[in-house]
PyMOL Python script that loads the backbone (N, CA, C, O; Angstrom):
from pymol import cmd

cmd.read_pdbstr("""\
ATOM      1  N   MET A   1      93.208  89.577 137.322  1.00  0.00           N
ATOM      2  CA  MET A   1      92.533  88.871 136.262  1.00  0.00           C
ATOM      3  C   MET A   1      92.882  87.386 136.345  1.00  0.00           C
ATOM      4  O   MET A   1      94.048  87.023 136.496  1.00  0.00           O
ATOM      5  N   LYS A   2      91.865  86.536 136.245  1.00  0.00           N
ATOM      6  CA  LYS A   2      92.067  85.104 136.319  1.00  0.00           C
ATOM      7  C   LYS A   2      92.673  84.593 135.015  1.00  0.00           C
ATOM      8  O   LYS A   2      92.236  84.957 133.923  1.00  0.00           O
ATOM      9  N   GLN A   3      93.678  83.751 135.154  1.00  0.00           N
ATOM     10  CA  GLN A   3      94.331  83.176 133.984  1.00  0.00           C
ATOM     11  C   GLN A   3      93.506  81.999 133.466  1.00  0.00           C
ATOM     12  O   GLN A   3      92.929  81.246 134.251  1.00  0.00           O
ATOM     13  N   VAL A   4      93.455  81.848 132.169  1.00  0.00           N
ATOM     14  CA  VAL A   4      92.791  80.714 131.545  1.00  0.00           C
ATOM     15  C   VAL A   4      93.702  79.499 131.702  1.00  0.00           C
ATOM     16  O   VAL A   4      94.908  79.590 131.470  1.00  0.00           O
ATOM     17  N   THR A   5      93.130  78.369 132.095  1.00  0.00           N
ATOM     18  CA  THR A   5      93.924  77.153 132.256  1.00  0.00           C
ATOM     19  C   THR A   5      93.921  76.340 130.972  1.00  0.00           C
ATOM     20  O   THR A   5      93.088  76.548 130.089  1.00  0.00           O
ATOM     21  N   VAL A   6      94.852  75.423 130.884  1.00  0.00           N
ATOM     22  CA  VAL A   6      94.901  74.509 129.746  1.00  0.00           C
ATOM     23  C   VAL A   6      93.595  73.734 129.662  1.00  0.00           C
ATOM     24  O   VAL A   6      93.045  73.544 128.578  1.00  0.00           O
ATOM     25  N   GLU A   7      93.104  73.291 130.805  1.00  0.00           N
ATOM     26  CA  GLU A   7      91.863  72.513 130.835  1.00  0.00           C
ATOM     27  C   GLU A   7      90.679  73.311 130.292  1.00  0.00           C
ATOM     28  O   GLU A   7      89.839  72.771 129.573  1.00  0.00           O
ATOM     29  N   GLU A   8      90.617  74.589 130.636  1.00  0.00           N
ATOM     30  CA  GLU A   8      89.542  75.444 130.110  1.00  0.00           C
ATOM     31  C   GLU A   8      89.686  75.623 128.601  1.00  0.00           C
ATOM     32  O   GLU A   8      88.693  75.614 127.874  1.00  0.00           O
ATOM     33  N   TRP A   9      90.908  75.782 128.137  1.00  0.00           N
ATOM     34  CA  TRP A   9      91.139  75.974 126.711  1.00  0.00           C
ATOM     35  C   TRP A   9      90.734  74.710 125.945  1.00  0.00           C
ATOM     36  O   TRP A   9      90.073  74.795 124.909  1.00  0.00           O
ATOM     37  N   VAL A  10      91.130  73.545 126.454  1.00  0.00           N
ATOM     38  CA  VAL A  10      90.761  72.277 125.819  1.00  0.00           C
ATOM     39  C   VAL A  10      89.243  72.107 125.826  1.00  0.00           C
ATOM     40  O   VAL A  10      88.670  71.649 124.837  1.00  0.00           O
ATOM     41  N   ALA A  11      88.592  72.466 126.920  1.00  0.00           N
ATOM     42  CA  ALA A  11      87.132  72.360 126.994  1.00  0.00           C
ATOM     43  C   ALA A  11      86.470  73.239 125.931  1.00  0.00           C
ATOM     44  O   ALA A  11      85.457  72.849 125.349  1.00  0.00           O
ATOM     45  N   ARG A  12      87.025  74.403 125.678  1.00  0.00           N
ATOM     46  CA  ARG A  12      86.482  75.281 124.632  1.00  0.00           C
ATOM     47  C   ARG A  12      86.661  74.656 123.253  1.00  0.00           C
ATOM     48  O   ARG A  12      85.749  74.683 122.427  1.00  0.00           O
ATOM     49  N   PHE A  13      87.821  74.102 123.016  1.00  0.00           N
ATOM     50  CA  PHE A  13      88.049  73.413 121.742  1.00  0.00           C
ATOM     51  C   PHE A  13      87.056  72.268 121.570  1.00  0.00           C
ATOM     52  O   PHE A  13      86.477  72.102 120.496  1.00  0.00           O
ATOM     53  N   ARG A  14      86.859  71.487 122.613  1.00  0.00           N
ATOM     54  CA  ARG A  14      85.915  70.363 122.541  1.00  0.00           C
ATOM     55  C   ARG A  14      84.489  70.869 122.318  1.00  0.00           C
ATOM     56  O   ARG A  14      83.716  70.247 121.590  1.00  0.00           O
ATOM     57  N   ALA A  15      84.146  71.982 122.933  1.00  0.00           N
ATOM     58  CA  ALA A  15      82.794  72.540 122.798  1.00  0.00           C
ATOM     59  C   ALA A  15      82.488  72.957 121.364  1.00  0.00           C
ATOM     60  O   ALA A  15      81.327  72.969 120.955  1.00  0.00           O
ATOM     61  N   ILE A  16      83.525  73.301 120.597  1.00  0.00           N
ATOM     62  CA  ILE A  16      83.289  73.666 119.192  1.00  0.00           C
ATOM     63  C   ILE A  16      83.522  72.479 118.258  1.00  0.00           C
ATOM     64  O   ILE A  16      83.526  72.632 117.037  1.00  0.00           O
ATOM     65  N   GLY A  17      83.714  71.303 118.838  1.00  0.00           N
ATOM     66  CA  GLY A  17      83.777  70.092 118.043  1.00  0.00           C
ATOM     67  C   GLY A  17      85.149  69.569 117.680  1.00  0.00           C
ATOM     68  O   GLY A  17      85.261  68.639 116.882  1.00  0.00           O
ATOM     69  N   LEU A  18      86.198  70.146 118.250  1.00  0.00           N
ATOM     70  CA  LEU A  18      87.527  69.636 117.937  1.00  0.00           C
ATOM     71  C   LEU A  18      87.827  68.391 118.757  1.00  0.00           C
ATOM     72  O   LEU A  18      87.610  68.367 119.969  1.00  0.00           O
ATOM     73  N   ASP A  19      88.325  67.360 118.090  1.00  0.00           N
ATOM     74  CA  ASP A  19      88.778  66.163 118.783  1.00  0.00           C
ATOM     75  C   ASP A  19      90.300  66.238 118.931  1.00  0.00           C
ATOM     76  O   ASP A  19      90.913  67.240 118.560  1.00  0.00           O
ATOM     77  N   ASP A  20      90.904  65.185 119.468  1.00  0.00           N
ATOM     78  CA  ASP A  20      92.355  65.206 119.687  1.00  0.00           C
ATOM     79  C   ASP A  20      93.120  65.432 118.388  1.00  0.00           C
ATOM     80  O   ASP A  20      94.093  66.186 118.367  1.00  0.00           O
ATOM     81  N   ALA A  21      92.691  64.789 117.307  1.00  0.00           N
ATOM     82  CA  ALA A  21      93.376  64.937 116.022  1.00  0.00           C
ATOM     83  C   ALA A  21      93.315  66.381 115.532  1.00  0.00           C
ATOM     84  O   ALA A  21      94.307  66.905 115.025  1.00  0.00           O
ATOM     85  N   ALA A  22      92.173  67.019 115.677  1.00  0.00           N
ATOM     86  CA  ALA A  22      92.031  68.415 115.236  1.00  0.00           C
ATOM     87  C   ALA A  22      92.875  69.345 116.097  1.00  0.00           C
ATOM     88  O   ALA A  22      93.461  70.299 115.584  1.00  0.00           O
ATOM     89  N   MET A  23      92.943  69.081 117.394  1.00  0.00           N
ATOM     90  CA  MET A  23      93.768  69.915 118.266  1.00  0.00           C
ATOM     91  C   MET A  23      95.244  69.751 117.933  1.00  0.00           C
ATOM     92  O   MET A  23      96.000  70.722 117.985  1.00  0.00           O
ATOM     93  N   GLU A  24      95.666  68.531 117.591  1.00  0.00           N
ATOM     94  CA  GLU A  24      97.048  68.313 117.181  1.00  0.00           C
ATOM     95  C   GLU A  24      97.337  69.067 115.883  1.00  0.00           C
ATOM     96  O   GLU A  24      98.405  69.660 115.731  1.00  0.00           O
ATOM     97  N   LYS A  25      96.387  69.044 114.952  1.00  0.00           N
ATOM     98  CA  LYS A  25      96.545  69.770 113.696  1.00  0.00           C
ATOM     99  C   LYS A  25      96.679  71.268 113.965  1.00  0.00           C
ATOM    100  O   LYS A  25      97.492  71.945 113.336  1.00  0.00           O
ATOM    101  N   TRP A  26      95.877  71.785 114.904  1.00  0.00           N
ATOM    102  CA  TRP A  26      95.928  73.196 115.277  1.00  0.00           C
ATOM    103  C   TRP A  26      97.317  73.558 115.806  1.00  0.00           C
ATOM    104  O   TRP A  26      97.896  74.570 115.410  1.00  0.00           O
ATOM    105  N   HIS A  27      97.851  72.713 116.714  1.00  0.00           N
ATOM    106  CA  HIS A  27      99.185  72.966 117.260  1.00  0.00           C
ATOM    107  C   HIS A  27     100.237  72.955 116.154  1.00  0.00           C
ATOM    108  O   HIS A  27     101.097  73.835 116.115  1.00  0.00           O
ATOM    109  N   ARG A  28     100.183  71.971 115.252  1.00  0.00           N
ATOM    110  CA  ARG A  28     101.165  71.890 114.168  1.00  0.00           C
ATOM    111  C   ARG A  28     101.115  73.138 113.282  1.00  0.00           C
ATOM    112  O   ARG A  28     102.150  73.693 112.915  1.00  0.00           O
ATOM    113  N   LEU A  29      99.910  73.564 112.950  1.00  0.00           N
ATOM    114  CA  LEU A  29      99.740  74.755 112.124  1.00  0.00           C
ATOM    115  C   LEU A  29     100.294  75.989 112.828  1.00  0.00           C
ATOM    116  O   LEU A  29     101.017  76.784 112.228  1.00  0.00           O
ATOM    117  N   PHE A  30      99.951  76.140 114.094  1.00  0.00           N
ATOM    118  CA  PHE A  30     100.421  77.280 114.889  1.00  0.00           C
ATOM    119  C   PHE A  30     101.946  77.275 114.933  1.00  0.00           C
ATOM    120  O   PHE A  30     102.584  78.301 114.702  1.00  0.00           O
ATOM    121  N   GLU A  31     102.523  76.117 115.231  1.00  0.00           N
ATOM    122  CA  GLU A  31     103.983  76.016 115.340  1.00  0.00           C
ATOM    123  C   GLU A  31     104.649  76.322 114.008  1.00  0.00           C
ATOM    124  O   GLU A  31     105.666  77.015 113.973  1.00  0.00           O
ATOM    125  N   ARG A  32     104.097  75.822 112.921  1.00  0.00           N
ATOM    126  CA  ARG A  32     104.691  76.028 111.594  1.00  0.00           C
ATOM    127  C   ARG A  32     104.580  77.491 111.148  1.00  0.00           C
ATOM    128  O   ARG A  32     105.539  78.063 110.631  1.00  0.00           O
ATOM    129  N   GLU A  33     103.401  78.089 111.353  1.00  0.00           N
ATOM    130  CA  GLU A  33     103.158  79.430 110.827  1.00  0.00           C
ATOM    131  C   GLU A  33     103.637  80.558 111.735  1.00  0.00           C
ATOM    132  O   GLU A  33     103.952  81.651 111.265  1.00  0.00           O
ATOM    133  N   ASN A  34     103.691  80.286 113.040  1.00  0.00           N
ATOM    134  CA  ASN A  34     104.078  81.351 113.967  1.00  0.00           C
ATOM    135  C   ASN A  34     104.713  80.731 115.212  1.00  0.00           C
ATOM    136  O   ASN A  34     104.097  80.727 116.278  1.00  0.00           O
ATOM    137  N   PRO A  35     105.938  80.207 115.092  1.00  0.00           N
ATOM    138  CA  PRO A  35     106.562  79.552 116.233  1.00  0.00           C
ATOM    139  C   PRO A  35     106.701  80.448 117.472  1.00  0.00           C
ATOM    140  O   PRO A  35     106.506  79.988 118.597  1.00  0.00           O
ATOM    141  N   ALA A  36     107.038  81.720 117.262  1.00  0.00           N
ATOM    142  CA  ALA A  36     107.165  82.628 118.414  1.00  0.00           C
ATOM    143  C   ALA A  36     105.809  82.861 119.071  1.00  0.00           C
ATOM    144  O   ALA A  36     105.714  82.942 120.296  1.00  0.00           O
ATOM    145  N   GLY A  37     104.773  82.969 118.268  1.00  0.00           N
ATOM    146  CA  GLY A  37     103.429  83.128 118.812  1.00  0.00           C
ATOM    147  C   GLY A  37     102.970  81.897 119.557  1.00  0.00           C
ATOM    148  O   GLY A  37     102.312  82.002 120.592  1.00  0.00           O
ATOM    149  N   HIS A  38     103.315  80.720 119.034  1.00  0.00           N
ATOM    150  CA  HIS A  38     102.966  79.473 119.715  1.00  0.00           C
ATOM    151  C   HIS A  38     103.664  79.411 121.068  1.00  0.00           C
ATOM    152  O   HIS A  38     103.056  79.060 122.079  1.00  0.00           O
ATOM    153  N   GLN A  39     104.946  79.756 121.072  1.00  0.00           N
ATOM    154  CA  GLN A  39     105.712  79.814 122.326  1.00  0.00           C
ATOM    155  C   GLN A  39     105.026  80.752 123.317  1.00  0.00           C
ATOM    156  O   GLN A  39     104.813  80.397 124.476  1.00  0.00           O
ATOM    157  N   SER A  40     104.689  81.933 122.857  1.00  0.00           N
ATOM    158  CA  SER A  40     104.057  82.937 123.706  1.00  0.00           C
ATOM    159  C   SER A  40     102.716  82.448 124.243  1.00  0.00           C
ATOM    160  O   SER A  40     102.409  82.635 125.420  1.00  0.00           O
ATOM    161  N   PHE A  41     101.921  81.823 123.382  1.00  0.00           N
ATOM    162  CA  PHE A  41     100.617  81.300 123.792  1.00  0.00           C
ATOM    163  C   PHE A  41     100.770  80.238 124.883  1.00  0.00           C
ATOM    164  O   PHE A  41     100.056  80.265 125.885  1.00  0.00           O
ATOM    165  N   LEU A  42     101.693  79.315 124.686  1.00  0.00           N
ATOM    166  CA  LEU A  42     101.896  78.254 125.678  1.00  0.00           C
ATOM    167  C   LEU A  42     102.372  78.824 127.011  1.00  0.00           C
ATOM    168  O   LEU A  42     101.964  78.355 128.073  1.00  0.00           O
ATOM    169  N   GLU A  43     103.232  79.833 126.953  1.00  0.00           N
ATOM    170  CA  GLU A  43     103.676  80.510 128.178  1.00  0.00           C
ATOM    171  C   GLU A  43     102.509  81.242 128.830  1.00  0.00           C
ATOM    172  O   GLU A  43     102.381  81.230 130.054  1.00  0.00           O
ATOM    173  N   TRP A  44     101.648  81.887 128.018  1.00  0.00           N
ATOM    174  CA  TRP A  44     100.481  82.603 128.528  1.00  0.00           C
ATOM    175  C   TRP A  44      99.559  81.660 129.294  1.00  0.00           C
ATOM    176  O   TRP A  44      98.910  82.059 130.261  1.00  0.00           O
ATOM    177  N   LEU A  45      99.508  80.397 128.847  1.00  0.00           N
ATOM    178  CA  LEU A  45      98.698  79.403 129.552  1.00  0.00           C
ATOM    179  C   LEU A  45      99.305  79.004 130.898  1.00  0.00           C
ATOM    180  O   LEU A  45      98.677  78.300 131.689  1.00  0.00           O
ATOM    181  N   GLY A  46     100.522  79.459 131.143  1.00  0.00           N
ATOM    182  CA  GLY A  46     101.165  79.169 132.425  1.00  0.00           C
ATOM    183  C   GLY A  46     101.922  77.853 132.458  1.00  0.00           C
ATOM    184  O   GLY A  46     102.240  77.341 133.532  1.00  0.00           O
ATOM    185  N   LEU A  47     102.211  77.304 131.287  1.00  0.00           N
ATOM    186  CA  LEU A  47     102.946  76.048 131.255  1.00  0.00           C
ATOM    187  C   LEU A  47     104.404  76.276 131.606  1.00  0.00           C
ATOM    188  O   LEU A  47     104.983  77.293 131.226  1.00  0.00           O
ATOM    189  N   PRO A  48     105.004  75.335 132.331  1.00  0.00           N
ATOM    190  CA  PRO A  48     106.422  75.472 132.649  1.00  0.00           C
ATOM    191  C   PRO A  48     107.269  75.304 131.385  1.00  0.00           C
ATOM    192  O   PRO A  48     106.828  74.703 130.406  1.00  0.00           O
ATOM    193  N   ALA A  49     108.478  75.839 131.421  1.00  0.00           N
ATOM    194  CA  ALA A  49     109.354  75.858 130.254  1.00  0.00           C
ATOM    195  C   ALA A  49     109.590  74.466 129.674  1.00  0.00           C
ATOM    196  O   ALA A  49     109.638  74.305 128.455  1.00  0.00           O
ATOM    197  N   ASP A  50     109.740  73.452 130.540  1.00  0.00           N
ATOM    198  CA  ASP A  50     109.991  72.105 130.017  1.00  0.00           C
ATOM    199  C   ASP A  50     108.780  71.560 129.260  1.00  0.00           C
ATOM    200  O   ASP A  50     108.946  70.856 128.263  1.00  0.00           O
ATOM    201  N   LYS A  51     107.570  71.872 129.715  1.00  0.00           N
ATOM    202  CA  LYS A  51     106.353  71.434 129.028  1.00  0.00           C
ATOM    203  C   LYS A  51     106.186  72.178 127.707  1.00  0.00           C
ATOM    204  O   LYS A  51     105.783  71.581 126.708  1.00  0.00           O
ATOM    205  N   VAL A  52     106.489  73.467 127.691  1.00  0.00           N
ATOM    206  CA  VAL A  52     106.430  74.253 126.455  1.00  0.00           C
ATOM    207  C   VAL A  52     107.378  73.638 125.422  1.00  0.00           C
ATOM    208  O   VAL A  52     107.000  73.442 124.267  1.00  0.00           O
ATOM    209  N   ALA A  53     108.598  73.338 125.838  1.00  0.00           N
ATOM    210  CA  ALA A  53     109.583  72.747 124.928  1.00  0.00           C
ATOM    211  C   ALA A  53     109.108  71.389 124.416  1.00  0.00           C
ATOM    212  O   ALA A  53     109.274  71.078 123.237  1.00  0.00           O
ATOM    213  N   GLU A  54     108.526  70.591 125.283  1.00  0.00           N
ATOM    214  CA  GLU A  54     108.007  69.273 124.896  1.00  0.00           C
ATOM    215  C   GLU A  54     106.902  69.400 123.844  1.00  0.00           C
ATOM    216  O   GLU A  54     106.906  68.674 122.850  1.00  0.00           O
ATOM    217  N   ILE A  55     105.974  70.305 124.058  1.00  0.00           N
ATOM    218  CA  ILE A  55     104.867  70.510 123.119  1.00  0.00           C
ATOM    219  C   ILE A  55     105.389  71.009 121.782  1.00  0.00           C
ATOM    220  O   ILE A  55     104.987  70.514 120.729  1.00  0.00           O
ATOM    221  N   ARG A  56     106.272  71.974 121.823  1.00  0.00           N
ATOM    222  CA  ARG A  56     106.807  72.542 120.570  1.00  0.00           C
ATOM    223  C   ARG A  56     107.586  71.492 119.795  1.00  0.00           C
ATOM    224  O   ARG A  56     107.492  71.437 118.569  1.00  0.00           O
ATOM    225  N   LYS A  57     108.346  70.667 120.480  1.00  0.00           N
ATOM    226  CA  LYS A  57     109.098  69.602 119.812  1.00  0.00           C
ATOM    227  C   LYS A  57     108.135  68.589 119.188  1.00  0.00           C
ATOM    228  O   LYS A  57     108.347  68.132 118.065  1.00  0.00           O
ATOM    229  N   LYS A  58     107.099  68.250 119.908  1.00  0.00           N
ATOM    230  CA  LYS A  58     106.112  67.273 119.425  1.00  0.00           C
ATOM    231  C   LYS A  58     105.438  67.726 118.135  1.00  0.00           C
ATOM    232  O   LYS A  58     105.172  66.908 117.254  1.00  0.00           O
ATOM    233  N   TYR A  59     105.162  69.015 118.017  1.00  0.00           N
ATOM    234  CA  TYR A  59     104.398  69.534 116.884  1.00  0.00           C
ATOM    235  C   TYR A  59     105.237  70.257 115.841  1.00  0.00           C
ATOM    236  O   TYR A  59     104.702  70.851 114.905  1.00  0.00           O
ATOM    237  N   ALA A  60     106.565  70.204 116.009  1.00  0.00           N
ATOM    238  CA  ALA A  60     107.459  70.861 115.034  1.00  0.00           C
ATOM    239  C   ALA A  60     107.483  70.097 113.717  1.00  0.00           C
ATOM    240  O   ALA A  60     108.177  70.498 112.783  1.00  0.00           O
TER     241      ALA A  60
END
""", "prot")
cmd.dss("prot")
cmd.show_as("cartoon", "prot")
cmd.util.cbc("prot")
cmd.orient("prot")
């Protein structure tokens, strides 16, 4: 099964009208409401551990 890339995920968000500010809001909400799920999602996207930590810190 082909893995979804970050670029594909961002393209889907853009296709439904989300801009950078809305995507940042989405990350903050995800991190606040379900930090373990956010971690899991970022890992599922195939991001390396240092990038996952950077994103989670940014939106904490």
